[in-house]
N, C-alpha and C positions, 0 to 999 in steps of 0.2 A: 504492500502500503503506500501508495507516495505524500512523504509527510509534504504542507502548503508552505510558500518561502514563507519568512514573517517579511511583515511590513518594515522599511527604514529606510530613516533621513538622517542623507550627509552631510556637514557641519563642518569646512576647511577656514581657518584662521593663519593665515601666514605673512607675520612680519616679518619685520627685520632682522630679530634674534633668533626666534623658534616660527615653526611650522606646528600646528596644530586640527586633530582630523577628530574625530568622533559619528560616531553609528547610532541614533536614538531609535528604539522603537517606536510601538506609535505610541504609546501611552509615556514616551520621551523621560523613558529609563537610558542607563547608557549601558550600550551592547559592545561597543569595545572604543577606545581613547586611544589615540597618539601625540606623544610630544617629544619633538625631533627639532633637532637646532638647523636654519634653517643657508647660513654660510654663507651664503651672498648670491644664492642658486635657486631661486623661488619655486623654476616650475621642475628644477628633482625634485625639492624637498618635497613638493607636490607627488610623484611621479612614484617615491620612493616609498612619503608617507602612505599613497593607495595599497604600494606593494605586498607592506605593513599591516595594516588594515585586512587584505583580503587574507594573509598566514593567523591572523587573530579567532578570522571569523569563517576556516577551513574547512571547522565542520556543521557548520551554518547554513540553510538559501536564503538568503536576502534581495527581497525586492526591492531596490533604491523609489520611493516615491516620489523621492525631491532631495534639493541639493541646494544647501545657501554658503555664502561665500564673503569673508569678513579680511578685517584687514590689511594694513598699507599696499600690499599685491595683488586686492581684493579681487579687478576688473581682469587681467590676466587670469588667474586663478581661475574666476568667469566662464574665462574663455576656453581656457584648455580641458576642464569637466565637461563644460556644459550645465555651467548654474541658473535654476530660479526664479535665483531672485541673492543679490546683490547689496550686502549693507554697508554702514562705516561699522568701527570697533564703538563706538558710544549707543547703539541703539541692538548690537551683539548681547555687550556685557550687561546694558540695563535687562533684555530678556531675560538671560541666564540670570541674574540674578533678583529677579522674581519667581522664575523659576524656582528658587532653592528658598527665595524668603517672600511668598503673593507681596507684603505691606512694606518692601525692603522700602527705606527714604531715603539711605543712602550707598554708596557704592563707592571702595577702597581699590584703584585696582593700579599697582605697581609690576611691569615690567623687566625686560632687564638695560635697556632702552629710550621707554619713555613709561608713562605715568598721569594717571586719571582721575578726575572725581567726578561723579554724577550724582545730581538731585534729584532726584524723584518725588511726586504725589499723587496719590491713588494708580498707581501703576504707569504713571507719565513722565515723561525727562523734560527737567525743568530748567533744569541749569548743567552746564558742565565745564568746566577746565583740565588741559592738559600739557602737558611740558611733555619735550621731543628736545628742551637745549643744554639743561644741565646734569652732567651724567650724577650731579650728590641728590639731587631724587631720584632717582634709581635703583634697580636693582647690581647696576654697575658697582655702583659703587661698595658695595659690600663684596663682591666680588674681589674686587678691587684689594680691597684692608681686608681680606682672608689669606688672598698671597701675600701679602705682605705679614703677615703674622705666624703663616705656614698650618691652618688650620683651613681643611674642608667647606664651601660655603654649607653643605649638606652639615654638618656638624653644626653651626654658629647657632642652631634655637635648644639644640642642648645646653650648650655653655650659657647663653644667655636666660632661660630659665630659672637658671643656678646662682644667681648675683643676687646680691641683701641690696649691694648702693650703685646702681651705673654709675661709669665716670663720665663726665662733661667734657666731650670732646663735639670741638666749634666745628660743622657740619656743612655751613654753604657753601662749602669749595671741594674737593677731593684731593686737592692738594692740600693745604690747612686741616684739614681733617687728621689725613697721616699722620702732619708735624705731630700735632695735638697727641694723637696716638703713640707717636716713638717717644715725647716728653713721661708722658703716664706710664710707661713700660718701664720708662728708667728710675720713675721714684717710686717704682715698690709696687702701681694698680696690678690686681690680679687679675688675669687673663677674660675670666667670668667678666669682672664688671668694666671690661672694657670693649667687652663685645656689646653687651649691653648697651653701652654707651652708646655704640656704632647703630644700634638699634635705633636709638631714641635720638640721636643727630639726624639719619635719615627721616623720622618720622614727622621732627622741627622743620627740618626744609620741606617735605611733602606739606606740610597744612602752611609753612611760611608761601608758600609758591601757588598752589590750588584753593588753597579753602578760604584764602582772606574773601569774606564778605559774603560768605556762602554758609548758607542753615541747614548745618552738619545733626540730622534728625534720628533719633533709633526706630525704628532697628538696622542696622548697622551691617555690609559685608563686605568680604574681603578676601578681592579675588586676583589673579595673578600668579606669576613663578612666583614671586616671593613673600604670599602668604605660605609659601611650605615653614615656613622662616617662625616657631612659634615662639619666638623674642620679639620680631617684630607686630603682631596680634596680642603681648604683652602690653608692647610700647604703645601702641595705639588705644590699646584702655586706657594706661596710666593719662595718656595724654588727652585724651577726649573726655575719658572717665564715663566710657558707656562701652557696655555689652559686643564684644564684635564677632561674630559669627563667620566662620572659614569653611567655604564648600569642600565637599569629599575632593571633586574634579577643580579644583580652584585653579588651575594651570592651562587647562583648556578650557576654561566659559566663555569665550568669543566664541570659538567652532560651537561651543553646546549651542549658545544662542542665534547663530546662524542657520543651525541645524532646525530647531524653533520655528525662524523665521518660515524656512522653508515646510513644513508639519503648516504652519497655517493660510499657507498658500490652498489646504486642503484640494489637492490634485488626483484625478482619479489614474487608476493603474496605465501607463503609457505613454501619459500627458507631461512626464518630465525632463528637458534636454542634457538629462544627465549623457552623457557621451561612455559609459562602461565603461568599469576598473579598468577594458585595457588601454584606455589612454596612456595609463602605465609603462607601456611597450613602446609608443610611438618615438619618433627623434625631430624634436624641434629644434631649426635655427633660426637665432636671431644677429637679427644685424641691425645698422642707426643710420639715418640718413639725416640732413640739413634741411629745413622745409624754407624755401628762397620768397611764400609770398608777402612777406612782409619782414618790419625788420626786427623782430624776436628773433627771430633764425634759430626760432626752438629745433634742436633734436628731437629725431620722430626713432621711435621699437618700431624697428618689426618685427612678427614673428611667422615662421612657413613651417609648412609641412610637407612634404611633398614635392619642394618646387613651390607651393600652394599657398598665397598668401592667407595668413589667418585673422590675424588683428595688426594696427598701427596703433600707440598712443606715445603720451606724450608730450602735445602741442599744447597750447595755452587755448587757443580757439575752440576747439575738439573735431576741427573738419577734418585729420585724419580717423579718427575714433569713426565718428559719423559715418563716412567710406565704409567701414564694415561691420556696422549693427544692422542687426537682424530689418528687413523691409526700411531699407536705405532707397531704395530704388537705385535706379541707374548711377551709378558709380561717371563722378567729373573723373576728367582729365588733368594732371599737373604738370606743369613743367619739369620740374623740382622731385616730381616723382625716377627712383633710376633703381 
């Protein structure tokens, strides 16, 4: 007797540091999740992530009913896999947090290279702030200091929760923080207090940069890769005097949110744009050229499969992207095409 395939929804979040993929069932339960490094190659990261998903689901037959894409490379990802919905990270993270806590009012998100603060009221995003400029407000701040201390970043949380008195470390700049940390070591401050002090420094920097003028209310959800650090959760609770919830799948929440958005489309079987998991075996070629249509001289990235242009992006005005969008009509010919 044939066992019917399970309904699944694929969510993909491709950022500058990590590429995350999840498969949700029809009740939004996580069937499989992948967290991997992008390493400057988003297409390769997505393809390898899809292969890993198929390995995890080798004993299950999944019918993908919808696909969502988010992250800084969301448009490229959407083209590669055939996404049904493409949304920004703010929307995806807010949707995922609402899945964990339906009445969530504040989302704290810290990744390796950027951080976000999202304010929701009655399930709707009312305000947000992002930081992608200063490393002192992101996970790379702790990564750098862990290398300096010779302690794996994965162990930071266990050290921090043992601290009884966090050292005060200047955290507004990574350079100053390192200098201050060295001084604290030289005067005999124990490593647990230094590490917890670093967590407090990151929290102060985050709140000073992103929370000014924001109405932070409970319930609060903390997500992103840095949420794995129990010391960061404790430092946020100390600073906000509010209980902070860390979801089980905190490091792939953007992918979960994009999968939920695909689920909400309520597509019928066969309606999805998903190109199948076989896209992990396709060979993509990328190249660039400069558009001479105006003084901006934008650098356009072009992606091809088997010699056929699949998509172009990178221009300020969007004319090259529009050429390749579904339903764009007859393509115009531009002299600068190469």
